[in-house]
C-alpha positions, 0 to 999 in steps of 0.5 A, spaced: 755 260 964 762 259 967 768 265 966 771 259 961 765 258 957 763 266 957 771 267 954 770 261 949 764 264 946 766 271 946 773 268 943 768 265 937 764 271 936 770 276 936 773 271 931 767 271 926 765 278 926 772 279 924 770 276 917 769 283 914 764 290 916 757 287 915 751 292 916 746 290 921 740 289 916 744 284 912 745 280 919 738 280 920 736 277 914 741 272 916 737 271 923 731 270 919 734 266 913 737 261 918 731 261 924 725 262 920 724 259 913 717 257 914 711 262 913 708 261 919 715 262 923 715 268 928 721 272 932 719 276 937 722 282 939 726 280 945 729 274 942 732 279 936 735 283 941 738 278 945 741 275 939 744 281 936 746 284 943 750 277 943 753 279 937 755 286 939 749 290 935 746 296 939 739 297 940 738 303 936 742 299 930 737 294 930 730 298 930 734 302 925 735 296 920 728 293 922 725 299 919 729 298 913 727 291 912 720 293 913 720 299 908 724 294 903 719 289 904 723 284 907 720 283 913 712 283 916 711 285 923 705 284 928 704 286 935 702 280 940 700 285 946 706 289 948 711 285 944 712 285 937 713 279 932 717 278 926 717 274 920 719 274 913 714 276 907 713 272 901 718 276 898 723 275 903 721 267 904 722 267 896 729 270 896 731 266 902 729 259 898 733 262 892 739 263 897 738 257 901 741 251 896 748 256 895 749 257 902 747 250 905 748 246 900 754 241 901 756 240 894 755 245 888 752 241 882 757 243 876 753 243 870 756 239 864 754 244 858 757 251 858 758 256 853 762 262 851 760 269 849 764 273 844 763 280 843 766 284 837 770 290 839 765 295 837 759 292 841 757 296 848 757 289 853 752 290 859 757 286 863 752 288 869 747 284 866 751 279 864 754 278 872 747 277 874 745 272 869 751 268 872 757 270 866 764 270 869 768 275 864 774 271 862 778 276 857 775 283 854 770 281 850 769 273 852 764 271 858 763 264 860 756 261 862 753 255 863 746 252 861 742 256 856 744 261 852 742 268 854 736 271 850 738 277 848 745 274 845 744 274 838 750 280 837 754 275 840 758 269 837 756 263 841 760 257 842 757 251 846 760 245 849 763 240 854 769 243 858 773 236 860 779 241 863 781 248 864 788 251 862 791 254 868 791 261 864 783 260 864 783 258 871 787 264 873 782 268 870 775 265 873 779 265 880 779 272 882 784 274 887 779 277 892 774 271 892 780 267 893 782 271 899 775 272 902 775 264 902 782 262 905 780 268 911 774 265 912 777 258 912 782 260 918 776 263 922 772 257 922 778 253 924 779 257 930 771 256 931 772 248 931 778 248 935 774 252 941 769 247 940 774 241 940 777 244 947 770 242 950 766 248 950 759 247 949 755 253 947 748 254 950 742 254 945 742 262 944 750 261 943 748 256 938 744 260 934 748 266 935 755 262 932 750 259 927 748 266 924 755 268 924 758 262 921 752 263 915 753 270 915 760 270 913 759 264 908 753 267 905 757 274 904 762 271 899 759 265 896 752 269 894 757 275 890 760 269 886 756 265 880 756 258 881 761 256 876 766 261 878 771 256 883 767 250 881 771 250 875 778 251 878 782 245 880 785 247 887 778 250 889 778 254 896 770 255 895 769 247 896 774 247 902 770 253 905 763 250 903 765 243 906 767 246 913 761 251 914 757 245 912 761 240 918 760 246 923 753 247 922 752 240 922 755 240 929 752 246 931 744 243 930 739 249 928 735 251 935 727 251 934 724 258 935 720 255 941 726 253 944 730 260 944 724 264 946 723 260 952 730 262 954 729 269 951 722 270 956 
């Protein structure tokens, strides 16, 4: 690797790791989710060490994170001689499968039918449960959702129908400031990555895996916190612009095979 290539890689990593603080176990989930999506896909300890160290993660932090993921049922470990190999568990694969369309889809399908739940002033609303089921709070006691109505919504007034357009006040309510700022920041960082690549930098296969990991991680940290309906209803949608930028970079940085990566790590 030339000094110029090394500098380009380090510049990209610095930019992408500036998206926000990330826990090591969460970055490992991203690595497995991007590289090891099939039940038989395994990543060796040496390869994991190479990838995480290139990101700037210390060996001890990686070991602690792997222990946590095993404890929580995300990964399974097997020994091959003196080398440990890791793969997603059935639970980990199922969680990855659920998240993948939100992360890798180029577009989000916006449902045609919506419903609004209206609570009485006396009701004690379990807003956490509503958020888990994809609802967005509009104003106090009023929540918007898509598809079928929540099963235990008998105490709400339910209004169903199509949304031809949204008034500005409703768009403002849906598009929370934190999400918009997160998408905008990531967009700026992705533009820097694009500029470095356009300047002639060609990453190695291992660098490609690291850059993909950091792009996906920065994106999933934002998009998985937000219900599908949230910003897809807003006319000036930073989430759609960011999704397209992510999709274009991931298409450009083709996912390496584990076999090819293992060959470089050994």
